[in-house]
C-alpha positions in Angstrom: -50.9 -23.2 8.4 -54.6 -23.5 7.6 -55.3 -23.6 3.9 -58.5 -21.5 4.0 -58.9 -18.4 1.9 -62.0 -16.1 2.0 -63.0 -14.4 -1.2 -65.7 -11.8 -1.7 -67.6 -12.9 -4.8 -70.1 -10.9 -6.9 -73.1 -12.1 -8.9 -70.9 -13.1 -11.9 -68.6 -15.4 -9.8 -65.6 -13.0 -9.8 -63.9 -11.3 -7.0 -65.9 -8.1 -6.3 -65.6 -4.9 -4.3 -67.0 -5.0 -0.8 -69.1 -2.0 -1.8 -71.1 -4.3 -4.0 -73.7 -6.9 -3.0 -72.3 -10.4 -3.0 -71.2 -13.2 -0.7 -68.1 -14.1 1.3 -66.9 -17.6 0.2 -64.4 -19.7 2.1 -62.3 -21.9 -0.1 -60.3 -24.8 1.5 -57.5 -26.7 -0.2 -57.8 -30.4 0.4 -56.0 -33.2 -1.4 -54.5 -30.8 -4.0 -57.8 -29.1 -4.9 -59.7 -26.0 -3.8 -63.2 -26.8 -2.6 -65.9 -24.4 -1.5 -66.1 -24.8 2.3 -68.8 -22.2 3.2 -70.5 -19.0 2.1 -72.3 -16.1 3.6 -74.4 -13.5 1.7 -73.2 -9.9 2.4 -74.3 -6.4 1.4 -72.7 -3.4 3.0 -75.2 -1.2 4.8 -73.9 2.3 5.4 -77.2 3.8 6.6 -76.3 3.2 10.3 -73.0 4.9 10.0 -69.5 3.8 10.9 -70.7 1.9 14.0 -73.1 -0.2 11.8 -70.3 -0.9 9.3 -68.0 -2.1 12.1 -70.8 -4.4 13.4 -71.2 -5.9 9.9 -67.4 -6.5 9.6 -67.3 -7.9 13.1 -70.1 -10.4 12.1 -68.0 -11.5 9.1 -64.9 -11.9 11.2 -66.7 -14.0 13.8 -68.2 -16.2 11.0 -64.8 -16.7 9.4 -63.4 -18.3 12.6 -59.7 -19.2 12.1 -59.5 -18.1 8.4 -57.4 -14.9 8.3 -56.8 -14.5 4.5 -59.3 -12.2 2.8 -59.5 -11.4 -0.9 -61.7 -8.9 -2.8 -61.4 -6.8 -5.9 -61.0 -3.7 -3.7 -60.8 -3.3 0.1 -60.5 0.3 1.3 -61.0 2.7 4.2 -62.8 1.5 7.3 -63.3 -2.0 5.8 -59.5 -2.4 5.3 -58.7 -1.0 8.7 -61.1 -3.3 10.5 -59.8 -6.4 8.8 -56.2 -5.4 9.2 -56.6 -4.7 12.9 -58.1 -8.2 13.4 -55.0 -9.8 11.9 -56.1 -10.5 8.3 -53.8 -10.7 5.4 -55.7 -8.7 2.7 -55.3 -9.2 -1.0 -56.9 -7.4 -3.9 -57.5 -9.4 -7.1 -59.9 -9.4 -10.0 -61.3 -12.4 -11.8 -62.2 -15.9 -10.7 -60.8 -17.4 -7.5 -59.3 -20.4 -9.5 -57.0 -17.9 -11.1 -55.4 -16.6 -7.9 -55.9 -18.9 -5.0 -52.7 -20.9 -5.6 -50.6 -17.8 -6.0 -51.9 -16.4 -2.7 -51.4 -19.7 -0.8 -47.7 -20.0 -1.9 -47.0 -16.3 -1.0 -48.8 -16.7 2.4 -46.7 -19.9 3.2 -43.5 -18.2 2.3 -44.4 -15.2 4.5 -45.2 -17.5 7.4 -41.8 -19.2 7.0 -40.1 -15.8 6.8 -41.8 -14.8 10.0 -40.7 -18.0 11.8 -37.1 -17.8 10.7 -36.7 -14.0 10.8 -34.9 -14.2 7.5 -36.4 -12.1 4.6 -37.0 -13.9 1.4 -36.7 -12.5 -2.1 -39.9 -12.1 -4.0 -40.7 -15.8 -4.4 -43.1 -15.6 -7.3 -43.3 -12.8 -9.8 -46.2 -12.5 -12.3 -44.7 -11.9 -15.7 -48.0 -11.9 -17.6 -51.6 -13.3 -17.4 -51.2 -16.8 -16.0 -47.4 -16.7 -16.3 -45.1 -16.7 -13.3 -41.3 -16.8 -12.5 -40.2 -18.6 -9.4 -36.6 -18.5 -8.1 -36.1 -21.6 -6.0 -32.4 -20.6 -5.6 -33.4 -17.3 -3.8 -36.0 -19.1 -1.7 -33.7 -21.8 -0.5 -30.6 -19.6 0.0 -32.6 -17.3 2.3 -33.4 -20.2 4.6 -37.1 -20.3 4.3 -37.1 -24.1 5.0 -39.5 -24.7 2.1 -38.7 -27.6 -0.3 -39.0 -27.2 -4.0 -42.1 -29.4 -3.9 -43.8 -27.2 -1.3 -43.2 -24.1 -3.4 -44.1 -25.4 -6.8 -46.8 -28.0 -6.3 -49.5 -25.5 -5.4 -48.8 -23.6 -8.6 -48.6 -26.7 -10.8 -51.9 -28.0 -9.6 -53.6 -24.6 -10.3 -55.0 -22.9 -13.3 -51.7 -21.4 -14.7 -50.4 -21.3 -18.2 -46.6 -21.1 -17.6 -44.2 -21.3 -14.7 -40.6 -20.4 -15.2 -38.3 -21.8 -12.5 -34.7 -20.8 -11.8 -32.9 -23.4 -9.8 -29.4 -24.8 -9.2 -30.5 -28.3 -10.5 -33.7 -30.0 -11.6 -35.5 -31.4 -8.5 -35.8 -35.2 -8.8 -39.6 -35.2 -8.3 -40.0 -32.6 -11.1 -37.7 -34.6 -13.4 -40.0 -37.6 -12.8 -43.1 -35.5 -13.7 -41.3 -34.4 -16.9 -40.3 -37.9 -17.9 -43.8 -39.3 -17.3 -45.3 -36.7 -19.6 -47.5 -35.2 -17.0 -45.8 -31.8 -17.4 -44.6 -30.0 -20.6 -41.2 -29.0 -19.2 -38.2 -27.7 -21.1 -34.8 -27.0 -19.5 -32.0 -24.7 -20.3 -28.6 -24.7 -18.8 -27.4 -21.4 -17.4 -23.9 -20.4 -16.1 -25.1 -20.7 -12.5 -27.9 -23.2 -12.7 -30.9 -24.3 -14.7 -34.0 -22.5 -16.1 -37.1 -24.6 -16.5 -40.1 -23.5 -18.5 -43.2 -25.5 -17.4 -46.4 -25.2 -19.5 -49.6 -26.8 -18.3 -51.1 -29.3 -20.7 -54.3 -27.3 -20.4 -55.3 -24.1 -18.5 -58.8 -24.3 -17.2 
């Protein structure tokens, strides 16, 4: 799937409501990093009524091309309806894009695999606190998503996250190598039915 995510950004660099003036920024993930691909200034003009709002949204949709993931602080009413009807996956987040792009990407990829296989997956990633997440590799792999441990975890581990707790049947070899090299602060705990890993980033920023 295309690794493009559009975020509506306000003047402080954070995700903003579409009711505010700002710009639509397309981020593209390349070589393990998110890069700004393109941006378009946008300010909603309701003076021309619903028809005018629809035209504005249609212009954004056309400009976005193949990108079909849209993030803003809030997306409601007609704005939400127009995006949804045009096949967008809509997310509402606050804060800076670096804090949520990886999370959205992994969830989108899991949803895409679920759609392909027709098998529902358990919630793959649960936010347990600011910058802290729990991932059940066991649930993901048992539900036949087809994703490898690396495909699920790497996007998170290269993002701006403080801690990722991983539940798995065994420690993936690639993750063991990262641990042994010192690139990750990773502690493991044996459970009755598997292993719990607690991975803390060396720095979060």
